[in-house]
VOGU-3710 file (C-alpha; in Angstrom, 3 decimals, decimal comma):
1> xxxxxxxxxx> -128,410/23,837/20,405  -124,774/24,177/21,121  -122,371/21,965/19,650  -120,273/19,842/21,631  -116,573/19,496/20,239  -114,908/16,563/21,913  -112,183/14,481/20,996  -112,607/10,827/21,597  -111,043/7,692/21,102  -112,095/4,574/19,447
11> xxxxxxxxxx> -112,865/3,133/22,978  -115,218/5,803/23,883  -117,200/6,004/20,658  -119,802/3,503/21,380  -120,783/5,435/24,635  -121,765/8,566/22,849  -125,340/8,816/22,257  -126,584/9,423/18,708  -128,282/12,708/19,477  -125,061/14,162/20,556
21> xxxxxxxxxx> -123,344/16,065/17,945  -119,606/15,394/18,144  -116,537/15,854/15,942  -114,928/12,457/15,727  -111,293/12,516/15,240  -110,392/9,192/13,388  -106,700/7,929/13,666  -105,266/7,485/10,008  -103,835/4,165/9,482  -100,198/4,150/8,919
31> xxxxxxxxxx> -98,950/3,916/5,456  -97,267/0,690/4,661  -93,840/0,969/3,723  -92,859/-1,834/0,840  -89,359/-3,173/1,581  -87,490/-5,677/-0,468  -88,618/-9,112/0,532  -85,078/-10,087/0,707  -83,808/-6,782/2,463  -83,220/-8,489/5,868
41> xxxxxxxxxx> -81,697/-11,378/4,286  -79,371/-9,290/1,927  -78,302/-6,975/4,951  -78,767/-4,350/2,558  -78,814/-1,299/5,108  -79,721/1,350/2,594  -82,936/-0,440/1,729  -83,755/-1,804/5,460  -83,411/1,830/6,748  -84,452/3,720/3,679
51> xxxxxxxxxx> -81,133/5,254/3,180  -81,108/6,947/-0,109  -77,780/6,257/-1,953  -75,914/9,299/-3,285  -76,080/9,498/-6,848  -73,076/8,096/-8,761  -70,838/10,902/-10,088  -69,635/9,745/-13,484  -65,860/10,509/-14,213  -65,351/13,533/-16,340
61> xxxxxxxxxx> -63,841/12,750/-19,807  -61,436/15,812/-19,462  -59,889/14,547/-16,152  -56,082/14,270/-16,534  -54,552/10,944/-16,293  -51,800/10,066/-14,002  -49,260/10,106/-16,982  -50,380/13,561/-17,996  -50,170/15,037/-14,618  -46,477/13,648/-14,186
71> xxxxxxxxxx> -45,441/14,920/-17,202  -46,751/18,488/-16,652  -45,340/18,350/-13,032  -41,724/17,480/-14,530  -42,046/20,072/-17,276  -43,019/22,775/-14,587  -40,016/21,845/-12,480  -37,717/21,928/-15,507  -38,925/25,391/-16,422  -38,279/26,534/-12,813
81> xxxxxxxxxx> -34,839/25,319/-13,125  -34,312/27,128/-16,425  -35,256/30,352/-14,493  -32,961/29,536/-11,836  -30,055/29,078/-14,082  -31,040/32,179/-15,953  -30,948/34,113/-12,694  -27,606/32,441/-11,691  -26,085/33,231/-14,952  -27,205/36,933/-14,974
91> xxxxxxxxxx> -26,453/37,385/-11,337  -23,035/35,674/-11,183  -21,527/34,672/-14,205  -22,313/37,681/-16,535  -21,881/40,223/-13,869  -18,815/38,439/-12,707  -17,135/38,240/-16,126  -17,935/41,869/-16,622  -16,363/42,809/-13,358  -13,295/40,455/-14,321
101> xxxxxxxxxx> -13,163/42,245/-17,762  -13,211/45,766/-16,061  -10,358/44,555/-13,752  -8,417/43,442/-16,662  -9,026/46,926/-18,404  -7,530/48,570/-15,181  -4,556/46,361/-14,880  -4,053/47,186/-18,830  -4,453/50,868/-18,021  -1,814/50,710/-15,157
111> xxxxxxxxxx> 0,547/48,797/-17,405  0,275/51,572/-20,198  1,012/53,929/-17,611  4,075/52,352/-16,030  5,367/51,952/-19,265  5,586/55,752/-19,554  6,672/56,604/-16,221  9,776/58,269/-15,204  10,372/56,068/-12,266  9,615/52,702/-14,247
121> xxxxxxxxxx> 12,940/51,159/-12,745  11,961/52,046/-9,244  8,266/50,825/-9,418  9,557/47,406/-11,037  11,984/46,682/-8,255  9,475/47,471/-5,632  6,932/45,285/-6,997  9,612/42,353/-7,476  10,653/42,803/-4,032  6,962/42,397/-2,668
131> xxxxxxxxxx> 6,538/39,335/-4,990  9,663/37,810/-3,791  8,527/37,906/0,043  5,364/35,982/-1,474  7,625/33,362/-3,002  6,736/34,465/-6,607  9,872/34,694/-8,869  9,940/37,599/-11,373  12,838/38,363/-13,563  14,071/42,015/-14,017
141> xxxxxxxxxx> 13,165/41,906/-17,697  9,502/40,887/-17,016  7,209/42,901/-19,216  5,035/45,525/-17,398  1,839/43,567/-18,194  3,008/40,253/-16,855  4,426/42,122/-13,732  1,289/43,780/-12,737  -0,884/40,571/-13,384  1,278/38,538/-11,230
151> xxxxxxxxxx> 1,313/41,289/-8,546  -2,473/41,184/-8,508  -3,321/37,638/-9,282  -0,688/36,188/-6,731  0,915/32,645/-7,061  -2,133/31,555/-9,383  0,269/30,827/-12,292  -2,242/29,436/-14,778  -4,644/32,477/-14,110  -1,830/35,027/-14,415
161> xxxxxxxxxx> -0,762/33,383/-17,813  -4,303/33,405/-19,169  -4,743/37,200/-18,156  -1,312/38,197/-19,673  -2,259/36,603/-22,868  -5,591/38,804/-23,318  -3,497/42,046/-22,331  -0,778/41,015/-24,820  -3,319/40,617/-27,390  -4,996/43,907/-26,597
171> xxxxxxxxxx> -1,510/45,719/-26,636  -0,848/44,140/-30,130  -4,197/45,466/-31,388  -3,469/48,845/-29,878  -6,703/48,858/-27,854  -7,433/51,556/-25,519  -8,001/50,666/-21,799  -11,722/51,716/-22,051  -12,441/49,368/-25,021  -10,950/46,279/-23,451
181> xxxxxxxxxx> -14,033/45,243/-21,557  -16,261/45,447/-24,496  -13,656/43,886/-26,838  -13,538/40,917/-24,727  -17,346/40,521/-24,279  -17,665/40,936/-27,955  -15,146/37,941/-28,783  -17,000/35,747/-26,416  -14,962/36,161/-23,377  -11,386/35,148/-22,304
191> xxxxxxxxxx> -11,688/31,316/-23,085  -13,017/32,062/-26,426  -10,316/34,548/-27,416  -7,599/31,993/-26,182  -9,139/29,424/-28,572  -9,247/31,592/-31,562  -5,660/32,826/-31,064  -4,404/29,155/-30,411  -6,080/27,828/-33,469  -4,568/30,910/-35,480
201> xxxxxxxxxx> -1,107/30,061/-34,093  -1,430/26,453/-34,799  -2,429/27,249/-38,381  0,394/29,340/-38,817  2,868/26,842/-37,321  1,161/24,237/-39,549  1,754/26,267/-42,485  5,342/26,929/-41,443  6,036/23,473/-40,878  4,308/22,292/-43,996
211> xxxxxxxxxx> 6,506/24,735/-46,260  9,567/23,739/-44,513  8,847/20,196/-45,139  8,380/20,916/-48,616  11,561/22,819/-49,012  13,411/19,988/-47,579  11,799/17,474/-49,703  12,938/19,419/-52,675  16,453/19,382/-51,438  16,319/15,866/-51,020
221> xxxxxxxxxx> 15,216/15,064/-54,347  17,772/17,070/-55,998  20,349/15,369/-54,051  18,843/11,860/-54,937  19,796/12,431/-58,537  23,498/11,975/-57,514  22,956/9,027/-55,466  21,637/6,608/-58,211  23,997/4,271/-59,985  22,326/4,519/-63,252
231> xxxxxxxxxx> 20,845/7,813/-63,607  18,590/8,520/-66,423  19,881/11,347/-68,760  18,514/12,423/-71,905  18,284/15,509/-74,355  14,908/17,017/-74,781  14,862/18,971/-78,343  11,292/20,146/-77,809  10,328/23,562/-76,126  9,439/23,401/-72,614
241> xxxxxxxxxx> 5,956/24,560/-72,060  5,738/27,252/-69,386  2,435/27,569/-67,550  0,999/30,687/-65,842  3,359/33,057/-67,903  1,749/36,164/-66,179  3,035/34,783/-62,862  6,425/33,867/-63,725  8,321/35,987/-61,096  11,482/34,940/-59,515
251> xxxxxxxxxx> 9,660/33,820/-56,650  7,338/31,761/-58,722  10,024/30,281/-60,719  9,975/26,260/-60,724  12,655/24,008/-59,467  11,822/21,011/-61,634  10,667/20,379/-65,253  7,895/18,059/-65,438  7,884/15,627/-68,360  4,694/13,876/-69,663
261> xxxxxxxxxx> 5,553/10,158/-70,918  3,477/7,274/-72,319  4,739/3,616/-72,102  5,197/1,621/-75,061  4,610/-1,961/-73,996  5,993/-3,405/-77,335  9,470/-1,739/-77,054  9,415/-1,616/-73,198  10,247/1,927/-72,965  8,825/5,143/-72,023
271> xxxxxxxxxx> 8,311/7,840/-74,799  8,267/11,466/-73,818  5,427/13,520/-75,228  5,915/16,881/-73,629  7,904/18,939/-71,161  6,298/21,371/-68,706  7,380/24,140/-66,285  4,538/24,407/-63,931  5,727/27,460/-62,093  6,308/27,265/-58,158
281> xxxxxxxxxx> 2,518/27,347/-57,226  1,391/24,300/-59,360  4,738/22,537/-58,902  4,371/22,744/-55,081  0,888/21,241/-55,451  2,380/18,128/-57,442  5,307/17,739/-54,966  2,777/17,732/-52,139  1,022/14,882/-53,606  4,266/13,008/-54,588
291> xxxxxxxxxx> 5,596/13,135/-51,110  2,427/12,779/-49,135  3,320/9,279/-47,848  6,781/10,486/-46,904  7,494/11,470/-43,081  6,262/14,438/-41,653  8,823/14,627/-39,077  10,999/17,666/-40,248  13,904/16,545/-37,951  13,989/13,122/-39,700
301> xxxxxxxxxx> 14,146/14,750/-43,073  16,845/16,877/-42,126  18,844/14,004/-40,695  18,200/12,103/-43,874  19,445/15,034/-46,028  22,733/15,236/-43,755  23,446/11,434/-44,302  22,711/11,765/-47,863  25,162/14,471/-48,196  27,954/12,532/-46,304
311> xxxxxxxxxx> 27,425/9,614/-48,441  27,770/11,555/-51,848  30,730/13,341/-50,493  32,379/9,964/-49,249  31,518/8,044/-52,437  32,585/10,970/-54,603  29,550/10,914/-56,360  29,731/14,578/-57,186  31,923/17,369/-58,371  34,790/18,369/-55,993
321> xxxxxxxxxx> 33,666/21,891/-56,020  30,127/20,731/-55,121  31,454/18,252/-52,520  33,231/21,238/-50,748  29,879/23,032/-50,591  28,209/19,905/-49,270  30,870/19,687/-46,520  30,273/23,356/-45,368  26,542/22,306/-45,228  27,096/19,296/-43,244
331> xxxx> 29,330/21,359/-40,600  26,646/23,867/-40,240  24,007/21,391/-39,611  25,857/19,590/-36,803
//
């Protein structure tokens, strides 16, 4: 018997005879969805519509803080500025200075050639005439180096002076033109050379002034012995001890004798223990200490010496022959 396959609903189920063999499709009941009892009241839309929340992402422990980010950002910027400065220094300062040094070498070379030229006078005159039209004054006896520097630099007096100094140093040291650029670089540039030379000159001038001051103070001390109303005079019967005998040349001869004395409180007198010839070097050291509080103005010391000489002559405190010598010295100083 053929099987009847027929899809039926619940309503038609009762009308089918038992003898009929049928396939009954039973509708499965819908699964109940369990919601939170308070879902609607809580307005929790995620629960109400079964929206799954995305899982919480935990903050990584190695995530950089705002402070660290700011520090790194600033350091990176500074490194970029360092690179910019390096490029600027290489492209403009270093190369620019090198070009300047080579220019000075060329001027130096031209000046040396001008010095040997048979037409030096004519060239000088022509260059001076051109500078005169530009309002730049140059004397007829201006050195070749200075003339050429002024001609190249123009009216910039400060720059012309600086360049001329460098070239004069090169000339004094006997440098060849091809050596000048490397010479300037090796010594740290134009500014550094100027500083070193200025310090050297100042030191030389300082030494010169110090020596002149010392010599003047010696002269003043010698003259002052005649200015005292009660000079202390005594006969010293012991030998004068001479120090640095191996150095006792004429230039090393001392001006003064130094006496070592002790004070006797009971008798209220000084007792001389020994006499010493220190030699020029040690004597100068002692005198520098003695006169350390005296004025450092050489012109004032000179004026003081002249006034003291006038006083000695006027008050007839010295021998007539010595007075005449002092009068001659006074005339020369005026």
